[in-house]
C-alpha positions in Angstrom: -0.3 0.0 0.1 2.5 2.8 0.4 4.4 1.4 -2.1 1.5 1.6 -4.4 0.6 5.9 -2.8 4.5 6.5 -3.3 4.2 5.7 -7.1 1.4 7.5 -7.4 2.7 10.8 -5.6 5.8 9.8 -8.2 3.9 9.8 -11.1 2.0 13.1 -10.1 4.4 16.2 -9.7 1.7 18.6 -8.6 0.5 16.3 -6.1 3.8 15.9 -4.3 4.1 19.6 -4.0 0.7 20.1 -2.6 1.8 17.3 -0.1 5.3 18.9 0.7 3.6 22.6 0.7 0.9 21.6 2.9 3.3 19.3 5.5 5.8 22.7 5.9 2.5 24.9 6.7 1.6 22.6 9.5 4.9 22.0 10.8 5.5 26.3 11.0 1.7 26.4 12.3 3.4 24.2 14.9 6.2 25.9 15.7 4.3 29.2 15.8 2.1 27.8 18.1 5.0 26.6 20.5 6.6 30.1 20.2 3.7 31.5 21.4 3.1 28.9 24.8 6.8 29.4 25.0 6.3 33.5 25.3 2.9 32.6 27.4 4.7 30.6 30.1 7.9 32.8 30.1 9.9 29.7 29.2 12.1 31.8 26.7 13.6 33.4 29.5 15.4 29.9 31.3 16.6 29.0 27.7 17.8 32.4 26.1 20.6 34.4 27.8 18.7 37.4 29.6 21.0 39.9 27.4 19.0 38.0 24.5 15.7 38.5 25.3 15.5 42.5 24.2 15.3 40.3 21.0 11.5 41.4 19.5 11.6 37.7 18.6 12.7 36.6 22.4 10.7 39.6 24.4 7.5 38.4 26.6 5.1 40.6 25.6 1.6 39.9 24.9 1.8 41.6 21.1 4.5 39.0 20.0 2.6 36.5 21.8 -0.7 36.9 20.0 0.9 37.8 16.8 2.3 34.6 16.6 -0.8 32.8 17.3 -2.8 35.1 14.4 0.4 33.8 12.2 -0.6 30.0 13.4 -4.0 30.5 12.3 -3.4 31.6 9.2 -0.6 29.2 8.1 -3.0 26.5 9.8 -5.9 27.4 7.9 -3.9 27.0 4.3 -2.3 23.9 5.6 -5.4 22.3 6.5 -7.0 23.4 2.7 -3.7 22.4 1.2 -3.7 19.1 2.5 -7.6 18.1 2.2 -7.3 19.2 -1.8 -4.0 16.8 -2.4 -5.8 14.1 -0.2 -9.2 14.5 -2.5 -7.0 14.4 -5.3 -4.9 11.4 -4.4 -8.4 9.7 -3.7 -9.5 10.7 -7.0 -6.8 9.0 -8.9 -6.1 6.1 -7.0 -10.2 5.2 -7.7 -9.4 6.3 -11.1 -6.2 4.0 -12.0 -7.0 0.8 -14.0 -3.8 -1.1 -12.6 -4.6 -0.8 -9.0 -3.8 -4.0 -7.2 -7.4 -5.9 -6.2 -5.9 -8.1 -3.7 -5.6 -8.6 0.4 -2.5 -5.5 0.2 -4.9 -2.9 -1.1 -7.0 -1.1 1.2 -10.8 -0.5 -0.2 -12.1 2.6 -1.0 -14.6 3.3 2.0 -11.9 2.5 4.0 -9.6 5.5 2.5 -12.7 8.1 3.0 -12.6 7.0 6.4 -9.0 7.6 6.8 -9.7 10.6 5.1 -12.4 11.6 7.1 -9.9 10.9 11.1 -6.9 12.7 9.6 -8.6 15.8 8.7 -11.0 16.0 12.0 -7.5 15.8 13.7 -6.2 18.4 11.9 -9.5 20.3 12.3 -9.0 19.6 16.3 -5.2 21.2 16.2 -6.6 24.4 14.3 -9.5 24.7 16.5 -6.8 24.6 19.9 -5.0 27.4 17.8 -7.8 29.4 17.0 -9.7 29.2 20.9 -5.5 30.3 22.0 -6.1 33.4 19.1 -9.0 34.3 20.1 -8.4 34.5 23.9 -5.1 36.3 23.5 -6.6 39.1 21.2 -9.7 39.5 23.8 -7.5 39.7 26.9 -9.0 36.2 28.3 -5.4 35.6 28.6 -3.6 36.5 31.5 -0.3 38.8 30.3 2.9 37.3 29.8 5.0 38.5 32.3 2.4 37.2 35.0 4.8 34.8 36.9 4.4 31.4 36.1 5.9 29.3 38.7 6.6 25.9 36.5 9.0 22.5 38.3 12.7 23.3 38.0 13.0 19.7 37.2 12.0 20.7 33.4 14.5 23.8 33.1 
């Protein structure tokens, strides 16, 4: 199955490019979200020398946290839309392929459709968390990032 999907990606350049773009968008979204959380909980002060926290990207301000969350929401939305389109195209190409294997190793189209729905559900839940934090941050529902959080010193 994996080899068959890889051959479909190898035969269709647009599908392969869309898959790479969607993965890049989703990885950037995760990095931005982790950056916003590290600003919120003051993790950068423990990981970065104090003199470097004057830089904008390493600041502990609410504005930089909110900007990272807004960017994560936008980039994540594009990532999910790109992934949805490329995976729908992949399933369409699999259904149209007349040379597909019809043995026990092949996944039926109904199971592939369920997998697609499960993947989309996981991505939408991730985006709902990002959107929720973005909404709370923009409407001042989250305490200021300068509020001290006392994390166990075991981790840092």
